[in-house]
C-alpha positions, -999 to +999 in steps of 0.1 A: +616+469+406+623+452+373+603+443+343+597+405+337+623+389+314+619+359+291+645+343+268+642+329+231+651+292+230+657+274+198+645+305+179+610+301+195+591+320+222+565+304+243+542+329+262+534+312+295+504+321+316+529+339+340+542+360+309+504+370+302+499+379+339+530+401+340+519+419+307+485+425+324+498+437+357+530+457+344+520+465+309+552+452+294+577+422+291+613+420+281+623+393+256+661+388+255+676+376+222+644+381+202+668+385+172+700+366+168+731+383+157+728+368+122+691+380+121+703+415+132+729+417+105+701+410+078+680+436+094+708+463+094+713+456+058+679+466+050+676+496+073+709+510+060+696+509+025+694+544+010+661+537-007+647+532+029+666+562+045+655+586+019+621+586+038+638+597+071+627+628+088+633+646+123+609+651+149+624+680+172+620+678+210+612+709+230+651+716+229+652+713+193+672+681+193+661+656+167+656+619+169+652+607+134+623+583+121+613+564+091+575+551+093+558+527+071+523+515+071+524+479+058+552+454+065+561+444+029+582+414+020+617+427+028+636+416+059+621+442+083+586+430+071+594+396+076+604+404+112+569+421+118+553+390+104+571+365+122+555+341+147+578+352+176+568+389+172+532+389+157+520+356+174+533+368+207+514+400+204+482+378+197+489+358+227+493+390+248+463+408+235+441+379+233+431+378+196+440+383+159+463+414+154+472+432+121+502+455+115+495+492+124+527+505+115+565+503+119+590+530+127+628+529+123+638+553+151+676+565+151+692+587+179+725+599+165+755+602+187+756+635+208+727+650+189+698+624+191+670+640+210+642+631+235+610+615+230+587+632+255+565+612+280+535+597+260+514+568+256+510+555+221+472+554+226+472+590+234+472+598+198+461+564+183+427+568+198+423+600+177+427+581+147+394+561+154+407+531+175+378+527+201+398+504+225+434+502+238+436+467+224+470+477+209+507+473+215+542+479+205+574+458+201+605+478+206+632+459+190+668+471+197+691+472+167+721+486+188+727+484+225+702+507+244+717+521+274+711+551+297+738+570+281+725+566+245+689+573+254+673+538+262+635+536+267+622+545+300+587+532+313+564+538+342+557+504+351+519+496+354+510+530+342+486+515+315+462+509+344+458+546+346+438+548+313+444+573+285+458+605+295+454+638+277+482+646+252+494+681+240+519+693+215+555+696+230+579+709+203+569+689+173+559+660+194+527+647+211+535+645+249+513+634+279+501+660+303+531+670+323+513+674+356+495+642+354+527+623+346+544+639+376+514+623+398+518+590+382+557+589+388+549+591+426+531+555+423+545+538+394+582+526+392+605+542+367+623+516+348+653+522+325+649+495+298+685+487+290+687+462+262+713+445+241+711+446+204+683+419+196+665+422+227+627+437+227+603+452+249+568+443+242+545+469+258+508+479+261+498+510+242+488+529+275+521+526+291+538+559+296+572+558+282+600+583+272+637+583+263+663+610+269+691+624+246+718+604+232+748+618+251+772+589+240+794+584+211+773+554+200+742+552+178+709+540+192+684+525+166+654+505+171+627+488+150+594+498+166+564+477+154+529+484+164+499+461+162+461+465+165+435+438+173+415+430+142+384+435+164+394+471+172+397+480+135+386+516+129+386+513+092+406+536+068+418+569+083+439+596+069+466+587+093+467+548+090+450+522+068+424+499+082+426+463+088+447+441+064+452+404+072+487+398+084+503+370+066+523+356+097+553+335+087+576+310+105+606+324+125+631+306+099+618+331+071+639+358+086+671+341+078+657+327+045+650+362+034+674+379+011+654+409+003+672+440+015+661+465-010+626+460-025+604+480-004+572+477-027+540+481-007+553+495+025+536+529+020+562+553+037+549+583+055+562+618+046+568+640+076+535+648+094+525+674+119+524+647+146+537+611+147 
């Protein structure tokens, strides 16, 4: 079984009723070519800036291997922020969730060659609900900045697992992971999908979809821009982990190529390392 796939055409993405149905049934859809090669180059220039990378920290898995993260609360006006505010990303999330969304946070995740570690099985809502979000009206867009394959730790999802509802989560290493025994039972009834992506492709997925990723055992870097959204109607108000609702200034897709800001990260509100992500 595969995840439904859609393709960007003329730098525009139309979410059909069929795409909405697949998202409701499977909990995720793939969009091929969400970012063009030229757009990717601009994003790479921003995420390789030392002023952004100085906020990077490790999150060891149960074996002590460390995927690296940079996390920020607000999109800002640099290229990464413009991607998060673009119609083909933010408006698509509004279509899939059925209402206005706001930027919850963005993570730059890097798994370095040979040493980049695992992210344990988890649901994003497994910890977001602890931050006051009453309903699972939330989702994530995983944008591949490098080719993501099995060898370098591509995302793995249990298709349709969002229908199981929120699962209890525990601390595993320095990560928050879903109850292992419950995951084993869900694996018996939900198809395991290795989400292999080309750089520029993206997976749009519901906050209750169980997902994991394994070690990077290859010589190739595996980076992704992981953008989370919450419905405006699900705003929990300000919380110590995340700010409350801030209206999202959505921009046309052409704004990505028009943006020349690779270094001014004013207003992004970077996280320091926290006990849990």
